[in-house]
mmCIF file of the C-alpha atoms, coordinates in Angstrom:
data_MODEL
# 
_entry.id   MODEL 
# 
loop_
_atom_site.group_PDB 
_atom_site.id 
_atom_site.type_symbol 
_atom_site.label_atom_id 
_atom_site.label_alt_id 
_atom_site.label_comp_id 
_atom_site.label_asym_id 
_atom_site.label_entity_id 
_atom_site.label_seq_id 
_atom_site.pdbx_PDB_ins_code 
_atom_site.Cartn_x 
_atom_site.Cartn_y 
_atom_site.Cartn_z 
_atom_site.occupancy 
_atom_site.B_iso_or_equiv 
_atom_site.pdbx_formal_charge 
_atom_site.auth_seq_id 
_atom_site.auth_comp_id 
_atom_site.auth_asym_id 
_atom_site.auth_atom_id 
_atom_site.pdbx_PDB_model_num 
ATOM 1   C CA . MET A 1 1   ? 29.085 -24.294 -81.051 1.00 0.00 ? 1   MET A CA 1 
ATOM 2   C CA . ALA A 1 2   ? 28.258 -27.369 -78.974 1.00 0.00 ? 2   ALA A CA 1 
ATOM 3   C CA . THR A 1 3   ? 26.551 -26.948 -75.627 1.00 0.00 ? 3   THR A CA 1 
ATOM 4   C CA . ASN A 1 4   ? 28.383 -27.867 -72.417 1.00 0.00 ? 4   ASN A CA 1 
ATOM 5   C CA . LYS A 1 5   ? 26.219 -30.972 -72.153 1.00 0.00 ? 5   LYS A CA 1 
ATOM 6   C CA . GLU A 1 6   ? 27.130 -32.075 -75.673 1.00 0.00 ? 6   GLU A CA 1 
ATOM 7   C CA . THR A 1 7   ? 30.805 -31.356 -75.055 1.00 0.00 ? 7   THR A CA 1 
ATOM 8   C CA . PHE A 1 8   ? 30.943 -33.388 -71.839 1.00 0.00 ? 8   PHE A CA 1 
ATOM 9   C CA . ASP A 1 9   ? 29.176 -36.275 -73.562 1.00 0.00 ? 9   ASP A CA 1 
ATOM 10  C CA . ARG A 1 10  ? 31.938 -36.236 -76.177 1.00 0.00 ? 10  ARG A CA 1 
ATOM 11  C CA . ILE A 1 11  ? 34.855 -35.984 -73.748 1.00 0.00 ? 11  ILE A CA 1 
ATOM 12  C CA . ALA A 1 12  ? 33.541 -38.450 -71.138 1.00 0.00 ? 12  ALA A CA 1 
ATOM 13  C CA . GLU A 1 13  ? 35.910 -41.311 -71.981 1.00 0.00 ? 13  GLU A CA 1 
ATOM 14  C CA . SER A 1 14  ? 39.027 -39.124 -72.105 1.00 0.00 ? 14  SER A CA 1 
ATOM 15  C CA . TRP A 1 15  ? 37.881 -37.331 -68.917 1.00 0.00 ? 15  TRP A CA 1 
ATOM 16  C CA . TYR A 1 16  ? 37.650 -40.710 -67.174 1.00 0.00 ? 16  TYR A CA 1 
ATOM 17  C CA . GLY A 1 17  ? 41.363 -41.252 -67.742 1.00 0.00 ? 17  GLY A CA 1 
ATOM 18  C CA . PHE A 1 18  ? 42.414 -37.662 -67.069 1.00 0.00 ? 18  PHE A CA 1 
ATOM 19  C CA . ARG A 1 19  ? 40.597 -37.302 -63.724 1.00 0.00 ? 19  ARG A CA 1 
ATOM 20  C CA . HIS A 1 20  ? 40.576 -40.843 -62.431 1.00 0.00 ? 20  HIS A CA 1 
ATOM 21  C CA . TRP A 1 21  ? 41.087 -39.774 -58.793 1.00 0.00 ? 21  TRP A CA 1 
ATOM 22  C CA . PRO A 1 22  ? 39.368 -37.049 -56.747 1.00 0.00 ? 22  PRO A CA 1 
ATOM 23  C CA . LEU A 1 23  ? 40.367 -33.538 -57.747 1.00 0.00 ? 23  LEU A CA 1 
ATOM 24  C CA . LEU A 1 24  ? 40.520 -32.458 -54.092 1.00 0.00 ? 24  LEU A CA 1 
ATOM 25  C CA . GLY A 1 25  ? 41.031 -35.820 -52.440 1.00 0.00 ? 25  GLY A CA 1 
ATOM 26  C CA . GLU A 1 26  ? 42.708 -34.629 -49.243 1.00 0.00 ? 26  GLU A CA 1 
ATOM 27  C CA . GLU A 1 27  ? 40.116 -31.916 -48.683 1.00 0.00 ? 27  GLU A CA 1 
ATOM 28  C CA . LEU A 1 28  ? 37.192 -34.267 -49.348 1.00 0.00 ? 28  LEU A CA 1 
ATOM 29  C CA . SER A 1 29  ? 38.679 -36.849 -46.987 1.00 0.00 ? 29  SER A CA 1 
ATOM 30  C CA . GLU A 1 30  ? 38.772 -34.205 -44.233 1.00 0.00 ? 30  GLU A CA 1 
ATOM 31  C CA . VAL A 1 31  ? 35.109 -33.383 -44.913 1.00 0.00 ? 31  VAL A CA 1 
ATOM 32  C CA . ALA A 1 32  ? 34.201 -37.089 -44.811 1.00 0.00 ? 32  ALA A CA 1 
ATOM 33  C CA . VAL A 1 33  ? 35.779 -37.337 -41.348 1.00 0.00 ? 33  VAL A CA 1 
ATOM 34  C CA . ARG A 1 34  ? 33.816 -34.274 -40.237 1.00 0.00 ? 34  ARG A CA 1 
ATOM 35  C CA . TRP A 1 35  ? 30.505 -35.677 -41.508 1.00 0.00 ? 35  TRP A CA 1 
ATOM 36  C CA . GLN A 1 36  ? 31.153 -39.372 -40.670 1.00 0.00 ? 36  GLN A CA 1 
ATOM 37  C CA . CYS A 1 37  ? 27.963 -40.805 -42.227 1.00 0.00 ? 37  CYS A CA 1 
ATOM 38  C CA . GLY A 1 38  ? 24.667 -39.910 -43.854 1.00 0.00 ? 38  GLY A CA 1 
ATOM 39  C CA . ARG A 1 39  ? 22.931 -39.417 -47.203 1.00 0.00 ? 39  ARG A CA 1 
ATOM 40  C CA . LEU A 1 40  ? 25.281 -37.554 -49.520 1.00 0.00 ? 40  LEU A CA 1 
ATOM 41  C CA . LEU A 1 41  ? 24.539 -35.932 -52.884 1.00 0.00 ? 41  LEU A CA 1 
ATOM 42  C CA . ASN A 1 42  ? 27.305 -35.286 -55.413 1.00 0.00 ? 42  ASN A CA 1 
ATOM 43  C CA . LEU A 1 43  ? 26.257 -32.431 -57.724 1.00 0.00 ? 43  LEU A CA 1 
ATOM 44  C CA . GLY A 1 44  ? 27.899 -32.658 -61.136 1.00 0.00 ? 44  GLY A CA 1 
ATOM 45  C CA . CYS A 1 45  ? 29.363 -36.028 -60.239 1.00 0.00 ? 45  CYS A CA 1 
ATOM 46  C CA . ALA A 1 46  ? 30.746 -36.732 -63.757 1.00 0.00 ? 46  ALA A CA 1 
ATOM 47  C CA . HIS A 1 47  ? 32.295 -40.224 -63.831 1.00 0.00 ? 47  HIS A CA 1 
ATOM 48  C CA . GLY A 1 48  ? 32.413 -40.485 -60.045 1.00 0.00 ? 48  GLY A CA 1 
ATOM 49  C CA . PRO A 1 49  ? 35.922 -39.999 -58.595 1.00 0.00 ? 49  PRO A CA 1 
ATOM 50  C CA . ASP A 1 50  ? 34.757 -37.557 -55.931 1.00 0.00 ? 50  ASP A CA 1 
ATOM 51  C CA . PHE A 1 51  ? 32.640 -40.303 -54.360 1.00 0.00 ? 51  PHE A CA 1 
ATOM 52  C CA . LEU A 1 52  ? 35.754 -42.196 -53.256 1.00 0.00 ? 52  LEU A CA 1 
ATOM 53  C CA . PRO A 1 53  ? 36.363 -40.401 -49.916 1.00 0.00 ? 53  PRO A CA 1 
ATOM 54  C CA . PHE A 1 54  ? 32.754 -41.163 -48.910 1.00 0.00 ? 54  PHE A CA 1 
ATOM 55  C CA . VAL A 1 55  ? 32.368 -44.846 -49.794 1.00 0.00 ? 55  VAL A CA 1 
ATOM 56  C CA . ASP A 1 56  ? 32.514 -45.922 -46.133 1.00 0.00 ? 56  ASP A CA 1 
ATOM 57  C CA . GLY A 1 57  ? 29.546 -44.831 -44.030 1.00 0.00 ? 57  GLY A CA 1 
ATOM 58  C CA . PHE A 1 58  ? 27.618 -42.792 -46.595 1.00 0.00 ? 58  PHE A CA 1 
ATOM 59  C CA . GLU A 1 59  ? 24.598 -43.511 -48.772 1.00 0.00 ? 59  GLU A CA 1 
ATOM 60  C CA . LEU A 1 60  ? 25.685 -42.065 -52.099 1.00 0.00 ? 60  LEU A CA 1 
ATOM 61  C CA . TYR A 1 61  ? 23.723 -40.255 -54.805 1.00 0.00 ? 61  TYR A CA 1 
ATOM 62  C CA . GLY A 1 62  ? 24.895 -38.291 -57.806 1.00 0.00 ? 62  GLY A CA 1 
ATOM 63  C CA . VAL A 1 63  ? 23.530 -36.121 -60.589 1.00 0.00 ? 63  VAL A CA 1 
ATOM 64  C CA . ASP A 1 64  ? 25.074 -34.989 -63.840 1.00 0.00 ? 64  ASP A CA 1 
ATOM 65  C CA . PHE A 1 65  ? 23.668 -33.512 -67.033 1.00 0.00 ? 65  PHE A CA 1 
ATOM 66  C CA . SER A 1 66  ? 25.823 -35.774 -69.235 1.00 0.00 ? 66  SER A CA 1 
ATOM 67  C CA . ALA A 1 67  ? 24.393 -39.219 -69.919 1.00 0.00 ? 67  ALA A CA 1 
ATOM 68  C CA . ARG A 1 68  ? 27.752 -40.402 -71.206 1.00 0.00 ? 68  ARG A CA 1 
ATOM 69  C CA . MET A 1 69  ? 29.493 -39.265 -68.019 1.00 0.00 ? 69  MET A CA 1 
ATOM 70  C CA . LEU A 1 70  ? 27.019 -41.332 -66.000 1.00 0.00 ? 70  LEU A CA 1 
ATOM 71  C CA . THR A 1 71  ? 27.758 -44.369 -68.166 1.00 0.00 ? 71  THR A CA 1 
ATOM 72  C CA . MET A 1 72  ? 31.406 -43.898 -67.276 1.00 0.00 ? 72  MET A CA 1 
ATOM 73  C CA . ALA A 1 73  ? 30.419 -43.426 -63.601 1.00 0.00 ? 73  ALA A CA 1 
ATOM 74  C CA . ARG A 1 74  ? 28.822 -46.871 -63.531 1.00 0.00 ? 74  ARG A CA 1 
ATOM 75  C CA . GLN A 1 75  ? 32.010 -48.296 -65.019 1.00 0.00 ? 75  GLN A CA 1 
ATOM 76  C CA . TYR A 1 76  ? 34.078 -46.395 -62.441 1.00 0.00 ? 76  TYR A CA 1 
ATOM 77  C CA . MET A 1 77  ? 31.966 -47.670 -59.537 1.00 0.00 ? 77  MET A CA 1 
ATOM 78  C CA . LYS A 1 78  ? 32.308 -51.241 -60.736 1.00 0.00 ? 78  LYS A CA 1 
ATOM 79  C CA . ARG A 1 79  ? 36.068 -50.856 -61.010 1.00 0.00 ? 79  ARG A CA 1 
ATOM 80  C CA . HIS A 1 80  ? 36.417 -49.389 -57.500 1.00 0.00 ? 80  HIS A CA 1 
ATOM 81  C CA . GLY A 1 81  ? 33.859 -51.596 -55.782 1.00 0.00 ? 81  GLY A CA 1 
ATOM 82  C CA . PHE A 1 82  ? 31.228 -49.168 -54.533 1.00 0.00 ? 82  PHE A CA 1 
ATOM 83  C CA . HIS A 1 83  ? 27.705 -48.107 -55.449 1.00 0.00 ? 83  HIS A CA 1 
ATOM 84  C CA . ALA A 1 84  ? 25.970 -44.763 -55.866 1.00 0.00 ? 84  ALA A CA 1 
ATOM 85  C CA . GLU A 1 85  ? 22.551 -44.013 -57.293 1.00 0.00 ? 85  GLU A CA 1 
ATOM 86  C CA . VAL A 1 86  ? 23.218 -41.684 -60.217 1.00 0.00 ? 86  VAL A CA 1 
ATOM 87  C CA . VAL A 1 87  ? 20.648 -39.851 -62.324 1.00 0.00 ? 87  VAL A CA 1 
ATOM 88  C CA . GLN A 1 88  ? 20.777 -37.490 -65.277 1.00 0.00 ? 88  GLN A CA 1 
ATOM 89  C CA . ALA A 1 89  ? 19.505 -34.061 -64.276 1.00 0.00 ? 89  ALA A CA 1 
ATOM 90  C CA . ASP A 1 90  ? 20.262 -30.368 -64.424 1.00 0.00 ? 90  ASP A CA 1 
ATOM 91  C CA . LEU A 1 91  ? 21.599 -28.757 -61.243 1.00 0.00 ? 91  LEU A CA 1 
ATOM 92  C CA . THR A 1 92  ? 18.870 -26.139 -61.498 1.00 0.00 ? 92  THR A CA 1 
ATOM 93  C CA . ALA A 1 93  ? 16.088 -28.769 -61.300 1.00 0.00 ? 93  ALA A CA 1 
ATOM 94  C CA . LEU A 1 94  ? 17.078 -31.621 -59.005 1.00 0.00 ? 94  LEU A CA 1 
ATOM 95  C CA . PRO A 1 95  ? 14.786 -34.689 -59.017 1.00 0.00 ? 95  PRO A CA 1 
ATOM 96  C CA . PHE A 1 96  ? 14.737 -35.077 -55.224 1.00 0.00 ? 96  PHE A CA 1 
ATOM 97  C CA . ASP A 1 97  ? 12.326 -34.137 -52.450 1.00 0.00 ? 97  ASP A CA 1 
ATOM 98  C CA . GLN A 1 98  ? 12.948 -31.299 -50.045 1.00 0.00 ? 98  GLN A CA 1 
ATOM 99  C CA . GLY A 1 99  ? 15.333 -32.240 -47.252 1.00 0.00 ? 99  GLY A CA 1 
ATOM 100 C CA . SER A 1 100 ? 16.436 -35.498 -48.888 1.00 0.00 ? 100 SER A CA 1 
ATOM 101 C CA . PHE A 1 101 ? 20.125 -35.249 -48.017 1.00 0.00 ? 101 PHE A CA 1 
ATOM 102 C CA . ASP A 1 102 ? 22.308 -34.691 -44.997 1.00 0.00 ? 102 ASP A CA 1 
ATOM 103 C CA . TYR A 1 103 ? 25.283 -33.437 -47.006 1.00 0.00 ? 103 TYR A CA 1 
ATOM 104 C CA . ALA A 1 104 ? 26.330 -32.460 -50.506 1.00 0.00 ? 104 ALA A CA 1 
ATOM 105 C CA . VAL A 1 105 ? 29.500 -31.908 -52.472 1.00 0.00 ? 105 VAL A CA 1 
ATOM 106 C CA . SER A 1 106 ? 29.966 -30.153 -55.787 1.00 0.00 ? 106 SER A CA 1 
ATOM 107 C CA . ILE A 1 107 ? 33.467 -30.190 -57.210 1.00 0.00 ? 107 ILE A CA 1 
ATOM 108 C CA . ALA A 1 108 ? 34.197 -28.067 -60.293 1.00 0.00 ? 108 ALA A CA 1 
ATOM 109 C CA . ALA A 1 109 ? 30.610 -28.171 -61.564 1.00 0.00 ? 109 ALA A CA 1 
ATOM 110 C CA . LEU A 1 110 ? 28.701 -24.999 -60.636 1.00 0.00 ? 110 LEU A CA 1 
ATOM 111 C CA . HIS A 1 111 ? 31.057 -22.858 -62.737 1.00 0.00 ? 111 HIS A CA 1 
ATOM 112 C CA . HIS A 1 112 ? 29.685 -24.528 -65.896 1.00 0.00 ? 112 HIS A CA 1 
ATOM 113 C CA . ILE A 1 113 ? 26.272 -22.845 -65.474 1.00 0.00 ? 113 ILE A CA 1 
ATOM 114 C CA . ASP A 1 114 ? 25.992 -19.958 -67.944 1.00 0.00 ? 114 ASP A CA 1 
ATOM 115 C CA . GLU A 1 115 ? 23.638 -17.355 -66.464 1.00 0.00 ? 115 GLU A CA 1 
ATOM 116 C CA . GLN A 1 116 ? 23.694 -15.725 -63.036 1.00 0.00 ? 116 GLN A CA 1 
ATOM 117 C CA . SER A 1 117 ? 19.989 -16.413 -62.507 1.00 0.00 ? 117 SER A CA 1 
ATOM 118 C CA . ALA A 1 118 ? 20.545 -20.093 -63.303 1.00 0.00 ? 118 ALA A CA 1 
ATOM 119 C CA . ARG A 1 119 ? 23.544 -20.272 -60.973 1.00 0.00 ? 119 ARG A CA 1 
ATOM 120 C CA . LEU A 1 120 ? 21.473 -18.853 -58.143 1.00 0.00 ? 120 LEU A CA 1 
ATOM 121 C CA . GLY A 1 121 ? 18.759 -21.349 -59.048 1.00 0.00 ? 121 GLY A CA 1 
ATOM 122 C CA . ALA A 1 122 ? 21.267 -24.177 -58.601 1.00 0.00 ? 122 ALA A CA 1 
ATOM 123 C CA . PHE A 1 123 ? 22.262 -22.876 -55.156 1.00 0.00 ? 123 PHE A CA 1 
ATOM 124 C CA . ARG A 1 124 ? 18.570 -22.674 -54.212 1.00 0.00 ? 124 ARG A CA 1 
ATOM 125 C CA . GLU A 1 125 ? 18.044 -26.247 -55.376 1.00 0.00 ? 125 GLU A CA 1 
ATOM 126 C CA . LEU A 1 126 ? 21.007 -27.347 -53.284 1.00 0.00 ? 126 LEU A CA 1 
ATOM 127 C CA . LYS A 1 127 ? 19.453 -25.642 -50.257 1.00 0.00 ? 127 LYS A CA 1 
ATOM 128 C CA . ARG A 1 128 ? 16.058 -27.212 -50.982 1.00 0.00 ? 128 ARG A CA 1 
ATOM 129 C CA . VAL A 1 129 ? 17.296 -30.805 -51.060 1.00 0.00 ? 129 VAL A CA 1 
ATOM 130 C CA . LEU A 1 130 ? 19.414 -30.482 -47.893 1.00 0.00 ? 130 LEU A CA 1 
ATOM 131 C CA . ARG A 1 131 ? 17.912 -31.176 -44.475 1.00 0.00 ? 131 ARG A CA 1 
ATOM 132 C CA . PRO A 1 132 ? 17.878 -28.338 -41.908 1.00 0.00 ? 132 PRO A CA 1 
ATOM 133 C CA . SER A 1 133 ? 21.479 -27.594 -40.874 1.00 0.00 ? 133 SER A CA 1 
ATOM 134 C CA . GLY A 1 134 ? 22.757 -29.779 -43.719 1.00 0.00 ? 134 GLY A CA 1 
ATOM 135 C CA . GLU A 1 135 ? 26.240 -28.927 -44.941 1.00 0.00 ? 135 GLU A CA 1 
ATOM 136 C CA . ALA A 1 136 ? 27.774 -28.624 -48.404 1.00 0.00 ? 136 ALA A CA 1 
ATOM 137 C CA . TYR A 1 137 ? 31.359 -28.519 -49.637 1.00 0.00 ? 137 TYR A CA 1 
ATOM 138 C CA . LEU A 1 138 ? 31.792 -26.672 -52.948 1.00 0.00 ? 138 LEU A CA 1 
ATOM 139 C CA . SER A 1 139 ? 34.628 -25.812 -55.292 1.00 0.00 ? 139 SER A CA 1 
ATOM 140 C CA . VAL A 1 140 ? 34.632 -23.550 -58.355 1.00 0.00 ? 140 VAL A CA 1 
ATOM 141 C CA . TRP A 1 141 ? 37.356 -22.127 -60.558 1.00 0.00 ? 141 TRP A CA 1 
ATOM 142 C CA . ASN A 1 142 ? 38.837 -18.946 -59.167 1.00 0.00 ? 142 ASN A CA 1 
ATOM 143 C CA . HIS A 1 143 ? 38.793 -15.785 -61.296 1.00 0.00 ? 143 HIS A CA 1 
ATOM 144 C CA . LEU A 1 144 ? 41.486 -14.209 -59.105 1.00 0.00 ? 144 LEU A CA 1 
ATOM 145 C CA . GLN A 1 145 ? 44.118 -16.852 -59.781 1.00 0.00 ? 145 GLN A CA 1 
ATOM 146 C CA . PRO A 1 146 ? 47.094 -15.227 -61.558 1.00 0.00 ? 146 PRO A CA 1 
ATOM 147 C CA . SER A 1 147 ? 46.501 -16.837 -64.959 1.00 0.00 ? 147 SER A CA 1 
ATOM 148 C CA . PHE A 1 148 ? 42.870 -15.646 -65.192 1.00 0.00 ? 148 PHE A CA 1 
ATOM 149 C CA . ARG A 1 149 ? 42.461 -12.450 -63.175 1.00 0.00 ? 149 ARG A CA 1 
ATOM 150 C CA . SER A 1 150 ? 43.162 -10.063 -66.071 1.00 0.00 ? 150 SER A CA 1 
ATOM 151 C CA . GLY A 1 151 ? 40.564 -11.652 -68.357 1.00 0.00 ? 151 GLY A CA 1 
ATOM 152 C CA . PRO A 1 152 ? 36.763 -11.994 -68.374 1.00 0.00 ? 152 PRO A CA 1 
ATOM 153 C CA . GLN A 1 153 ? 34.882 -14.095 -65.860 1.00 0.00 ? 153 GLN A CA 1 
ATOM 154 C CA . ASP A 1 154 ? 32.964 -15.866 -68.608 1.00 0.00 ? 154 ASP A CA 1 
ATOM 155 C CA . ARG A 1 155 ? 35.101 -17.735 -71.108 1.00 0.00 ? 155 ARG A CA 1 
ATOM 156 C CA . MET A 1 156 ? 35.457 -20.810 -73.281 1.00 0.00 ? 156 MET A CA 1 
ATOM 157 C CA . VAL A 1 157 ? 38.110 -23.282 -72.110 1.00 0.00 ? 157 VAL A CA 1 
ATOM 158 C CA . PRO A 1 158 ? 39.491 -25.790 -74.655 1.00 0.00 ? 158 PRO A CA 1 
ATOM 159 C CA . TRP A 1 159 ? 39.720 -29.561 -74.286 1.00 0.00 ? 159 TRP A CA 1 
ATOM 160 C CA . ARG A 1 160 ? 41.668 -31.622 -76.803 1.00 0.00 ? 160 ARG A CA 1 
ATOM 161 C CA . CYS A 1 161 ? 39.825 -34.819 -77.781 1.00 0.00 ? 161 CYS A CA 1 
ATOM 162 C CA . GLY A 1 162 ? 41.795 -36.777 -80.370 1.00 0.00 ? 162 GLY A CA 1 
ATOM 163 C CA . ASN A 1 163 ? 42.287 -34.451 -83.309 1.00 0.00 ? 163 ASN A CA 1 
ATOM 164 C CA . VAL A 1 164 ? 39.432 -32.174 -82.275 1.00 0.00 ? 164 VAL A CA 1 
ATOM 165 C CA . THR A 1 165 ? 39.460 -29.222 -79.895 1.00 0.00 ? 165 THR A CA 1 
ATOM 166 C CA . LEU A 1 166 ? 36.218 -28.832 -77.958 1.00 0.00 ? 166 LEU A CA 1 
ATOM 167 C CA . TYR A 1 167 ? 35.231 -25.893 -75.771 1.00 0.00 ? 167 TYR A CA 1 
ATOM 168 C CA . ARG A 1 168 ? 33.553 -25.797 -72.360 1.00 0.00 ? 168 ARG A CA 1 
ATOM 169 C CA . THR A 1 169 ? 31.782 -22.750 -70.952 1.00 0.00 ? 169 THR A CA 1 
ATOM 170 C CA . TYR A 1 170 ? 33.139 -21.505 -67.624 1.00 0.00 ? 170 TYR A CA 1 
ATOM 171 C CA . HIS A 1 171 ? 32.049 -18.757 -65.272 1.00 0.00 ? 171 HIS A CA 1 
ATOM 172 C CA . LEU A 1 172 ? 35.018 -17.994 -63.038 1.00 0.00 ? 172 LEU A CA 1 
ATOM 173 C CA . PHE A 1 173 ? 33.947 -17.039 -59.510 1.00 0.00 ? 173 PHE A CA 1 
ATOM 174 C CA . THR A 1 174 ? 35.609 -14.567 -57.211 1.00 0.00 ? 174 THR A CA 1 
ATOM 175 C CA . PRO A 1 175 ? 35.723 -15.612 -53.549 1.00 0.00 ? 175 PRO A CA 1 
ATOM 176 C CA . ALA A 1 176 ? 33.336 -12.766 -52.707 1.00 0.00 ? 176 ALA A CA 1 
ATOM 177 C CA . GLU A 1 177 ? 30.910 -13.912 -55.388 1.00 0.00 ? 177 GLU A CA 1 
ATOM 178 C CA . LEU A 1 178 ? 30.813 -17.466 -54.055 1.00 0.00 ? 178 LEU A CA 1 
ATOM 179 C CA . ILE A 1 179 ? 30.079 -16.117 -50.569 1.00 0.00 ? 179 ILE A CA 1 
ATOM 180 C CA . SER A 1 180 ? 27.328 -13.908 -51.999 1.00 0.00 ? 180 SER A CA 1 
ATOM 181 C CA . CYS A 1 181 ? 25.677 -16.784 -53.889 1.00 0.00 ? 181 CYS A CA 1 
ATOM 182 C CA . LEU A 1 182 ? 25.644 -18.908 -50.752 1.00 0.00 ? 182 LEU A CA 1 
ATOM 183 C CA . THR A 1 183 ? 24.388 -16.271 -48.330 1.00 0.00 ? 183 THR A CA 1 
ATOM 184 C CA . GLU A 1 184 ? 21.725 -15.010 -50.768 1.00 0.00 ? 184 GLU A CA 1 
ATOM 185 C CA . THR A 1 185 ? 20.256 -18.511 -51.075 1.00 0.00 ? 185 THR A CA 1 
ATOM 186 C CA . GLY A 1 186 ? 20.094 -19.437 -47.395 1.00 0.00 ? 186 GLY A CA 1 
ATOM 187 C CA . PHE A 1 187 ? 23.546 -20.642 -46.366 1.00 0.00 ? 187 PHE A CA 1 
ATOM 188 C CA . GLU A 1 188 ? 26.114 -19.547 -43.828 1.00 0.00 ? 188 GLU A CA 1 
ATOM 189 C CA . VAL A 1 189 ? 29.728 -19.904 -44.946 1.00 0.00 ? 189 VAL A CA 1 
ATOM 190 C CA . LEU A 1 190 ? 31.650 -21.806 -42.272 1.00 0.00 ? 190 LEU A CA 1 
ATOM 191 C CA . TRP A 1 191 ? 34.969 -21.298 -44.016 1.00 0.00 ? 191 TRP A CA 1 
ATOM 192 C CA . LEU A 1 192 ? 36.340 -20.364 -47.405 1.00 0.00 ? 192 LEU A CA 1 
ATOM 193 C CA . GLY A 1 193 ? 39.802 -20.757 -48.829 1.00 0.00 ? 193 GLY A CA 1 
ATOM 194 C CA . CYS A 1 194 ? 42.211 -21.805 -51.512 1.00 0.00 ? 194 CYS A CA 1 
ATOM 195 C CA . GLU A 1 195 ? 41.783 -25.474 -52.430 1.00 0.00 ? 195 GLU A CA 1 
ATOM 196 C CA . GLY A 1 196 ? 39.626 -25.834 -49.333 1.00 0.00 ? 196 GLY A CA 1 
ATOM 197 C CA . ARG A 1 197 ? 42.393 -24.857 -46.903 1.00 0.00 ? 197 ARG A CA 1 
ATOM 198 C CA . HIS A 1 198 ? 41.691 -22.897 -43.737 1.00 0.00 ? 198 HIS A CA 1 
ATOM 199 C CA . SER A 1 199 ? 44.821 -20.789 -44.202 1.00 0.00 ? 199 SER A CA 1 
ATOM 200 C CA . GLY A 1 200 ? 46.112 -18.717 -47.074 1.00 0.00 ? 200 GLY A CA 1 
ATOM 201 C CA . PRO A 1 201 ? 44.289 -16.181 -49.252 1.00 0.00 ? 201 PRO A CA 1 
ATOM 202 C CA . ALA A 1 202 ? 41.461 -17.624 -51.338 1.00 0.00 ? 202 ALA A CA 1 
ATOM 203 C CA . GLU A 1 203 ? 42.688 -15.735 -54.406 1.00 0.00 ? 203 GLU A CA 1 
ATOM 204 C CA . SER A 1 204 ? 45.974 -17.647 -54.493 1.00 0.00 ? 204 SER A CA 1 
ATOM 205 C CA . GLY A 1 205 ? 44.646 -20.957 -55.824 1.00 0.00 ? 205 GLY A CA 1 
ATOM 206 C CA . ARG A 1 206 ? 43.048 -22.359 -58.937 1.00 0.00 ? 206 ARG A CA 1 
ATOM 207 C CA . ASN A 1 207 ? 39.967 -23.349 -56.953 1.00 0.00 ? 207 ASN A CA 1 
ATOM 208 C CA . VAL A 1 208 ? 38.054 -21.347 -54.411 1.00 0.00 ? 208 VAL A CA 1 
ATOM 209 C CA . CYS A 1 209 ? 36.292 -23.692 -51.995 1.00 0.00 ? 209 CYS A CA 1 
ATOM 210 C CA . ALA A 1 210 ? 33.695 -23.297 -49.289 1.00 0.00 ? 210 ALA A CA 1 
ATOM 211 C CA . LEU A 1 211 ? 32.079 -25.290 -46.530 1.00 0.00 ? 211 LEU A CA 1 
ATOM 212 C CA . ALA A 1 212 ? 28.567 -23.984 -45.916 1.00 0.00 ? 212 ALA A CA 1 
ATOM 213 C CA . ILE A 1 213 ? 25.614 -24.844 -43.706 1.00 0.00 ? 213 ILE A CA 1 
ATOM 214 C CA . LYS A 1 214 ? 21.921 -24.432 -44.500 1.00 0.00 ? 214 LYS A CA 1 
ATOM 215 C CA . VAL A 1 215 ? 20.488 -21.862 -42.096 1.00 0.00 ? 215 VAL A CA 1 
ATOM 216 C CA . ASP A 1 216 ? 17.252 -20.666 -43.728 1.00 0.00 ? 216 ASP A CA 1 
ATOM 217 C CA . ASN A 1 217 ? 14.651 -23.417 -43.562 1.00 0.00 ? 217 ASN A CA 1 
# 
């Protein structure tokens, strides 16, 4: 069985076409208005669509474990006329100094980390690279959505690539689990909801999203 990294290397070109625009574009645009400007890190940036709401006023950086995804990100940036510094790295070992960033986003990336200890390590790394009172906007797949709630939290999700079916490892978060991961690693959750909304139960959507602030320096 291929690793997640190997799988995303193989699907990078088809992923580029499938997710050409931000997954949560409206929500990210609202966050960009809230933050206005600063140094922003995109964790698990893939080929780069979630940079788009931040191209005006922000100094952009991204990390992804897939070298092929980052090749596609450079192509994407050229096509859309913006620049971000992107580097290949694991979310559990970020190649940045403490307090390097004002803000961070991570859209549909943290749920690809296999082990609970590693997931907590990624949240700690996020805290480490944010400045005091830095904020982060995160989304992960929701275990309580109707199509998944009766099954296991850890599962293999297929992706069709030509004539081949590839599988990606997912850990599906509950809303309470996302809150726990954030508070345990030094964040305060400012709000949590379905697809980043302020209203409506978090369990009703495919994504559970949170805006959090670093409080433990």
